Structure formats: structure tokens, C-alpha cells
C-alpha positions in Angstrom: -14.2 -10.0 -18.0 -12.2 -11.2 -15.0 -13.4 -11.3 -11.4 -11.0 -10.5 -8.5 -11.0 -9.7 -4.8 -8.7 -7.1 -3.1 -9.3 -4.9 0.0 -12.5 -6.7 0.7 -13.9 -5.5 -2.6 -15.0 -7.4 -5.7 -13.6 -6.2 -9.0 -15.0 -6.9 -12.5 -12.2 -6.1 -14.9 -11.5 -6.1 -18.6 -7.8 -6.1 -17.8 -6.3 -9.3 -16.5 -4.6 -8.9 -13.2 -2.7 -12.1 -12.2 -1.5 -10.4 -9.0 -5.0 -10.5 -7.5 -7.1 -13.4 -6.2 -9.8 -14.6 -8.5 -13.4 -14.2 -7.2 -17.0 -14.1 -8.2 -20.0 -12.1 -7.1 -21.6 -8.7 -7.6 -18.8 -6.3 -8.3 -18.1 -3.3 -6.0 -15.7 -1.8 -8.7 -15.6 -2.1 -12.5 -12.4 -1.7 -14.5 -12.8 -0.9 -18.2 -10.5 -0.2 -21.1 -11.6 2.9 -23.1 -11.4 6.6 -23.6 -11.1 8.9 -20.5 -12.2 12.6 -20.3 -9.7 15.2 -21.5 -10.5 17.2 -18.4 -12.9 17.1 -15.4 -15.9 19.4 -15.5 -15.8 20.3 -11.8 -12.0 20.2 -11.4 -10.8 21.8 -8.2 -7.1 20.9 -8.6 -5.1 20.6 -11.8 -1.4 19.7 -12.1 0.7 18.4 -15.0 -0.2 14.8 -14.3 -3.6 14.8 -12.5 -6.9 16.5 -12.1 -9.2 16.1 -9.2 -12.7 16.9 -7.9 -14.4 15.5 -4.8 -15.8 12.4 -6.8 -13.5 12.1 -9.8 -9.8 11.8 -10.5 -7.9 11.8 -13.8 -4.4 10.6 -13.7 -2.2 10.8 -16.8 1.2 9.1 -16.9 3.4 9.8 -20.0 4.2 6.7 -22.1 1.9 4.5 -19.9 -1.8 5.3 -19.7 -4.5 7.7 -18.5 -6.7 6.5 -15.6 -10.1 7.9 -14.7 -11.5 7.0 -11.2 -15.1 7.9 -10.4 -17.1 7.6 -7.1 -14.9 4.9 -5.7 -16.6 2.4 -8.0 -15.4 2.9 -11.6 -11.9 2.9 -13.2 -11.4 3.5 -16.9 -8.0 3.0 -18.4 -6.8 4.4 -21.7 -3.5 2.8 -22.6 -0.9 4.7 -24.7 0.9 3.3 -27.7 3.5 0.5 -27.1 2.9 0.2 -23.4 3.0 -3.3 -21.9 0.6 -4.8 -19.4 2.9 -4.8 -16.4 3.5 -1.1 -16.7 -0.3 -0.5 -16.8 -0.8 -2.7 -13.7 2.0 -1.2 -11.7 0.3 2.2 -11.5 -3.2 0.7 -11.4 -2.4 -1.5 -8.3 -0.5 1.4 -6.7 -1.6 5.1 -7.1 -4.9 4.4 -8.9 -6.1 1.9 -6.3 -4.9 4.4 -3.7 -7.3 7.0 -5.2 -10.1 4.5 -5.4 -9.7 3.6 -1.7 -9.5 7.3 -0.7 -12.8 7.8 -2.5 -14.4 4.9 -0.7 -13.5 6.4 2.7 -10.5 4.3 3.7 -7.5 5.7 5.6 -4.8 4.7 3.2 -1.3 4.3 4.6 2.0 3.8 2.8 3.6 0.5 3.9 3.6 -3.2 4.1 1.7 -4.9 6.9 2.1 -8.3 8.5 0.3 -10.3 11.3 2.5 -11.1 14.3 0.9 -13.0 17.2 -2.5 -12.0 15.9 -1.6 -8.3 15.8 -1.6 -6.2 12.7 1.8 -4.5 12.3 2.5 -1.9 9.6 6.0 -1.2 8.4 6.1 2.3 7.0 8.7 5.0 6.0 9.8 6.9 3.0 10.1 5.3 -0.5 13.1 3.1 -0.9 13.8 2.7 2.8 13.1 -1.1 2.7 9.5 -1.6 3.9 8.7 -4.5 1.7 12.1 -6.1 2.3 11.6 -6.1 6.1 8.0 -7.4 5.6 9.5 -10.2 3.5 12.0 -11.1 6.2 9.1 -11.3 8.7 7.3 -13.5 6.2 10.3 -15.8 6.0 10.0 -16.1 9.8 6.5 -17.5 9.3 4.3 -14.4 9.7 1.5 -13.7 7.2 1.4 -10.7 4.9 -1.7 -8.5 4.7 -0.6 -5.7 2.3 2.3 -4.3 0.4 2.8 -0.6 -0.3 -0.9 0.3 -0.2 -2.4 -0.4 3.2 -6.2 0.3 3.4 -7.5 0.9 7.0 -11.1 1.0 8.1 -11.9 3.0 11.3 -14.5 1.3 13.5 -17.3 3.1 15.3 -15.1 3.3 18.5 -12.1 4.6 16.5 -10.3 1.2 16.3 -8.4 0.8 13.0 -8.6 -2.4 11.0 -6.3 -3.4 8.1 -8.2 -4.9 5.1 -6.2 -7.5 3.2 -4.8 -6.4 -0.1 -3.5 -9.0 -2.5 -0.9 -11.8 -2.2 2.4 -10.4 -3.5 5.4 -8.3 -2.4 7.4 -6.0 -4.7 11.1 -6.7 -4.2 14.3 -5.5 -5.8 16.4 -8.4 -7.1 19.1 -7.9 -4.5 16.6 -7.9 -1.7 15.0 -11.1 -3.0 18.5 -12.7 -3.1 19.1 -11.8 0.5 15.9 -13.7 1.4 16.9 -16.6 -0.8 13.9 -15.9 -3.0 14.4 -16.4 -6.8 13.1 -13.9 -9.3 14.0 -16.2 -12.2 11.3 -16.1 -14.7 9.3 -13.4 -13.0 8.1 -10.5 -15.0 9.5 -7.1 -13.7 6.9 -4.8 -12.3 8.0 -2.2 -14.9 10.0 -2.4 -18.1 13.8 -1.9 -17.5 13.3 -2.2 -13.7 15.0 -4.9 -11.5 12.0 -5.1 -9.2 9.7 -8.1 -9.3 6.3 -8.9 -7.7 6.9 -12.1 -5.7 3.9 -14.3 -4.9 3.1 -15.0 -1.2 -0.1 -16.9 -1.6 1.1 -19.6 0.8 1.5 -17.0 3.6 -1.2 -14.4 2.8 -3.8 -13.4 5.4 -7.3 -13.0 4.0 -8.8 -11.8 7.3 -9.4 -8.2 8.4 -7.0 -7.6 11.3 -6.8 -4.9 13.9 -4.0 -2.4 13.4 -2.1 -2.5 16.6 1.4 -1.3 15.9 3.3 0.9 13.4 7.0 0.9 12.8 8.5 3.8 10.9 11.7 2.7 9.3 14.6 5.3 9.1 18.3 5.2 8.4 20.8 6.9 10.7 24.6 7.3 11.2 24.8 4.7 14.1 26.0 1.1 13.9 23.1 -0.7 15.6 19.4 -1.2 15.2 17.4 0.9 17.6 13.7 1.1 18.4 12.3 4.3 20.0 8.6 4.7 21.1 6.6 7.6 19.5 4.0 9.2 21.8 1.2 11.7 22.0 0.8 14.1 19.0 3.9 12.6 17.3 1.8 9.5 16.7 -0.7 11.5 14.8 2.1 13.2 12.8 3.5 9.8 11.9 0.1 8.7 10.4 -0.3 11.9 8.4 3.3 11.8 7.2 2.9 8.2 6.0 -0.5 8.6 4.3 -0.4 7.1 0.9 -0.3 9.9 -1.7 -1.4 12.6 0.7 -1.5 15.1 -2.1 -4.4 13.1 -3.6 -6.3 13.4 -0.3 -5.8 17.1 -0.3 -6.7 17.5 -4.0 -10.0 15.7 -3.4 -10.9 17.9 -0.4 -10.8 15.0 2.0 -8.4 16.6 4.6 -11.0 17.0 7.4 -12.1 13.4 7.2 -8.6 12.2 6.9 -7.5 14.1 10.0 -10.4 12.6 12.0 -9.4 9.1 10.9 -5.7 9.7 11.8 -6.6 11.2 15.2 -8.9 8.2 16.0 -6.3 5.6 15.0 -3.5 7.4 16.9 -5.4 6.9 20.1 -5.6 3.2 19.6 -2.1 2.1 18.4 1.5 1.8 19.5 4.0 3.6 17.2 7.8 3.2 17.1 10.6 4.6 15.1 13.0 2.0 13.9 16.6 3.2 13.2 18.9 1.1 11.1 22.5 2.0 9.9 22.8 3.9 6.7 25.7 1.8 5.6 24.2 -1.6 6.4 20.6 -2.8 6.2 21.1 -5.5 9.0 17.9 -7.2 7.9 18.0 -10.1 10.3 18.5 -7.8 13.3 15.7 -5.5 12.1 13.3 -8.4 11.8 14.3 -9.8 15.2 13.9 -6.3 16.8 10.3 -5.9 15.4 9.4 -9.4 16.3 10.7 -9.1 19.8 9.1 -5.7 20.4 5.6 -6.9 19.2 5.9 -10.0 21.5 6.6 -7.6 24.4 3.1 -6.1 23.9 1.1 -9.3 23.7 
């Protein structure tokens, strides 16, 4: 068995997970290899690839594995024939951890988060827009990374949101890594036949819980320059809901009321901005400079 830490939780796992930090102690979560249920007894939502109830979740991915998550404390993995370990871990560290964190009461947002001037900053937006790439550019500027892709947020008693550190890596496409002068040579792809690699950032990883102060939603538009526009009032709440990680899982597990309260509380405590970058050019350096400068203006 292997011991790891992620999201301020201790994991005891039968599956080796080199992406996580090694740790010892009484586990909060156990990860086992074995048979999963064919179906949930008290299933409230059933689709072609998942079943859900308030305390259980069954996630079946063709040609990869079936994952069973229970009570935010147990994960069972049933691998399928001929699947390799990176494929199993890709979905475990993404969607399955997202389900686990939802079950444990976190507000789980979709994006990469960094620490700039002591402030927690989340880069969010739709899949493929370049969240991790922008976070990596800020990392190259000397700012520490908190999370990539799955951002777990705790809401304090006064409504203040806090980002809990995930694990020390970023998923980057090869061309994005090359732009950042980061070599992917010798790195295992996150999934077979995919030119995306998990790049270690252990030297610049923040292990502290940090207040979430600002969110930047990345979008592409027809213009030629990078633009930042503030988001205010109810639109901040809408941004949080829109960028919730796997919102359909929240809905399937009947967590919508709690989730709405969490988003409403967080929206009242943070700054939110839309970041527009040209469709025909990523302008990575200008994006990083714009976010850096805007955060500095609020210190």
C-alpha cells in the first residue's frame, strides 16, 4: 500500500500514484483495486457511463476502468483488460477525485490556481482554452502552483473561500510545454496516444491553504489584443456555477442546494474577471503580464 497527500487529505492506495506527494498517517481515503457493483441499489440518476445516489457514485469508462466512490472516503477501481496505469490514473485524478471532493462537501471548480502576491488566483474557462498553459506561464514567472484542473475550495464560516492544495504537476500539451521551454522528453503521456504530459512542479508547488481572492475566466474572441473586463454582481455567481467541475455530477448526487449556497457565499468575497485573448493567437506572455498586473493592482 502507498501513502499520499492531496487536497489536505491522506490517501492509502493499492495503486501507485507518482503524481502525488508521499505521506504517512491515518488515511482519510482508501483506494483499492477490486470488483465494483454492477449497479447502485438506491440509484437516483443513471446514464450510459455513470450511476449516482447521494452517497455513492459508479463511473464506467469503456476500455479503461470502472470506479466506485462511496461516502467521500472509499474508491474502488476495477481495471479493464489491456489498460495501462497512466490511463487509469488520468480519470482517477480528474473526474473520480472530483466526485470524491463533491461528496466531502468541497466546492470543486474547474481550473488551475496559482499564488500571486499571497493571493489565490484561479484561471478557469472551458476545456482546451489554455488554463494550464497560462498557469504554467505564471509559474515560469516565479509564482507557486496550487492546483491544476480540479480546484477544491473550502468555504469558511464567514463565507470566505479557501483553495486547498492539490498535487505538484501540470498537464500540458507538448506544443504548450515547448513554448514555455519545458521538455517533455522521457515523460509518460497522461493517456495512451495523447501528446499531453504531466509536468512536475515540485520546486514551485504551494502546500498551504490559500484564500481564493480572484478568478479569471479565459475566453477567445475576434479581437487582436488581450483584454480584461470585470465581472460584477450576479454575473460572478453565474461564473462560479458555469465553471464548477463536472456540474452534472453535483446535480446527479442531489447537491445543488448546497452547491448554490457555496457559490453565493464565495461570489460575495472574490473579484472576478473575464480575460479575452485573440482566437488566432494565444499571446501567452501578454496574458500572463495582464493577469499579473491586474492582481498587483488589488494588493
